[in-house]
N, C-alpha and C positions, 0 to 999 in steps of 0.2 A: 517454729510454728509455721505450717503450711498457709500459704495465702488462700483467701476463700474463693469459692466457686462464684463467677460473676452472675449466675442465674439467681434471681430473687427467690428466697425462701427455699432454696434448695437443701435438702437434708441429707444428701447422700455424702458418704465419707470421701474427703480429698485424699487420693492415694497417688496422684500424679501432678507435677507442676510443669506447666508450659511457660516458656519465657519468650517474650516478643523481642523484636530486634532492637528495641530501646531499652531493654532490661526489665520491663514490666512483668510481673509474675501473675499467673492465673491458676487457681486450683481447678482440677478435673478429676475425672473418674475413669480409670482405665477400662473397666468394663464397658461403660457407655461409649467411650471414645472408639474402642475396638469394634463395637457393634454398628456405629454410625459412619466410621471412616475405615478405609482399607488400608491406608498408609500413614496416618498422622502419627502414630507411635512407632518407632523403629522396632523391628523383630528383636534385635539384640540388645535392646536398651537396659541399662542398669536401673532397677526399680528405685534405687535411692537417688538417682541423679536427675538433674533438670532435663527437660526435652527443649532443646534450644530450636526456635523456629526463625525463619528469615522474614516473616510477615510483620506488620506493625501491630501495635497494641490493639487498635480498633478491630482489626481483622481477626486477631487471635480471640479476642473476647467474643466476636460473633461466631467463630468456630466452636468454642466452648458451649455457646447457646444452642447451636444445631445438634449437639450430642446429648440431647435430653428428650425424654418422652414427654414433651409439653408442646404448647403452640410454638411454632417455629418463628424466628425473627422476621419482621415485616420489612422485607428488602425493598419494597416500593418507596419507602420514605428515605432511603439512604442517599446521601450526595453521590453524583455519578462517578466521581473518582474512587470513593470508597468501594462503591459496588464493583466497579471493574477489578480492584485489587482482591476483593472478596470472591469474584467469579473465577479469577486465576487461582486462588488458593483451594477452592473446593474442588477444582479439576485436578490440581496437583496432588491433593490427599485423598481424592476419591470420596467426598462426603456426598453420598449419592442422592439423598433427599434434597440437599441444597443445590446439587448440580442441575437438577431438572427445573428448579425455580429460577436459577440464574439464566439458563439457556432460554427459557420462556421470555425473560425480561429482556434479554439481548435481542430476541426476534422482534419484540414490539418496539425496540429502540433503534432498529437498524436505519430507518429513515433519518432519524434526528442525529444519530452518531455512527454513520457509516464506517469511518476509519477504525475507531476503537472496536466496533463489532467485527471487522475484518480481521484485526489483530487477534481478538479472542477466538474467532472461528478457525483461523489458520493454525493456531497453536493447539486447538482441541480436536481438530478433525472433523468438524461440523461442516462438511462440504456444501450442502445445499445453502446454508447460511452464509458461508463464505462467498459462494457465487453470487448471491443476491447483493451482498455489500459491495463486491467488486463492481458490479454494474452501477450501483448508486455513486461510487467514488468516481467512475470514469464518466459519469454524466455531469459531473461538476466541472468547473473551469480547470484546464490542464495544470496551471501553475498552482492553484489550491491544492489539487490532487497530488502534485509533486511534493509540495512543502509538508503536507500532512503525512504522506507515505514515508518520506525520509525521516521525519521526526519519530514515527513509530517503527522504524526499521523494517518496513514492508518493501523488500528490495524489488520484487517482481513488478508489483503496482507502481513503485518509484520509477523504474526504468521505462515502463510503458507510458507514464505520464510525462517523464522527461523528454522523450522523443517527440511529444506533441507540443512542447514549449520552444522548440528550437527555431520557430519562425517568429517568435515574440521579440520585441525590442530588448536590447540588453537592460536598459533602465527599468523596465517592467519586472524583469527576473531579479535584478539586483534589489529592487524595493521589497519584493516579496520574501526574499531569503535573509535580508539583512539582519533580522532579529535572531537568527540562529548563531549558536556559539562558533560554529565553523563556517560562517557564511562566505568567507573569502576563498577557502578551499573548494567549497561548493560551487561558487561562481566560476572559479578557474576551470574546474572540471566540465562545467556547462559550456564554457567557452571553447574548450578543446574539442568536445563533441559537436558544437556548432560549426566549428571550422571544418571539421571533417565532412559534415553534411554539405557545406557550401562547395567544397571541392568535388564531392560526388554529383552535385546538382550541375556544377559547371561542366563536368565530363559528359553528362547526359545531354546538356544543352549543345555542346560542341559536337556531339555524335548522335544526331537524331536518327530514328529508325531508317532502314533501307526503303527506297522508294517502291511504290507499288505501280507496275506498268499500266499506263492508261491505254484506252482504245487508240489505236494508230501507232502504238509504240513509245510514246513519250513517257519518261520516268516521272516527271512531275508536271503539274500544270502551273500556270502563273500564279494562281491563288495561293499555292503551297509557299512560294517565295515571300508573298506579302504576309502570310500567316507566320512563317518563321522569323522574319524581321520583326514582327509585333511582339512575338514571345521573347526574343532575345532582347529587344529594347526595354521591355517592361521588367524583365529579370535583372538586367544590368542596372537598372535604376534602383532596384531593392533585392540584393543577392540573398537576403534573409526571407524573401517572400516565398509563398507557397507555389513551387514550380508546377505541381500537378494542377492546382487551381488556375494558374496562368494559361497553361496548355488548354485546359478544358474551356475556360471563358472566351478564348480567342478563336475557337473552332468555328465560330459564325463567319469568319473571314474566308473559310474554305468554300462557302456558298453552296453547301450540299454535295460536293465532289465526293462520291462514295469511296473513291480510291485513296484520296488524301485523308479522309476521315478514318479510314482503317489505319493508315500510318500514324495519325494523331492518337488513336486509341491504344496502339502499341506503345507509344510514347508515354501515355498516361500510365499504363500498367508497369512500364519500366521504372518510372519514378515511384509508383506506389510499392513496388517490390523492394526498391533501394531503401525506402523508409521503413519497411516492416520485415524485411528479410532477416534470417538468423545470422547472416554474416555481418550485419551492421553492429558496431560496437555499442554496447549499453553504457548507460551512465555509470553504474556501479563498476563495470569492468575498467573503465577509463579511470575512475576514482582510485581503484586498487593499484593500477599500473602507474599512474603519475603522481598521485597525492599520497596515498597510504591505504589503510584498511578501509574496505567498504562497509556497507550496512548490513552484510549478511550476518 
């Protein structure tokens, strides 16, 4: 005997059975399913066989409800985790009436759940929604952004956020990631990336930009030497500090010398380029190389 349709008082004949990933069975109607979904039923399916789905029972039941000429399920009352799984499923099976509803709710939820919305938008090709979610994620604290992006497998965002955490104390990063299953390998990867950054910053410190010739032919004024010593002393005290910020903050020691200020600005740009340039190894690339498979 076929299992019943989950829709109350449905009198349509059950001629197809959907099986959830926990073995739960749901009666459905092939004509309805084909009308409401572009790919829920395989084209080469055996009419006498079960249609096995990878989704959980709650989502399969909702998919059945969407395949009826009735009031559609109220997704506003769904728990957020259930809604996210449903949103993925309706995109996967092209349940068009549900797709529009889910996308609209995702748009309304982007401020409260930017990471989950970013994952959804990235997988579905909703570029405008994805870009909005990215901005919201990057506006959060870098370590929060890094942890959430890694958990959700958002590699590009994870790498961008990881680069912004490299000036944080080791204890701060360890405390943030300790709850993850692979926190030790994550911390090792982060430390390798940080060590590379330290070396790059040290090279930039030891090789300041070329002098700009002053009036009278002098390559540097006395203020530059005071300025450089202050930058070197502050960076030596905290090698994990923000070298660009140290260079900028101490420019007051140049006392308005336009020639030395130009050199300091070149120095700032060099540090910025080092931190953001395409040649700088990303967290995920180091993870793959030294630890194992990345989050791609």
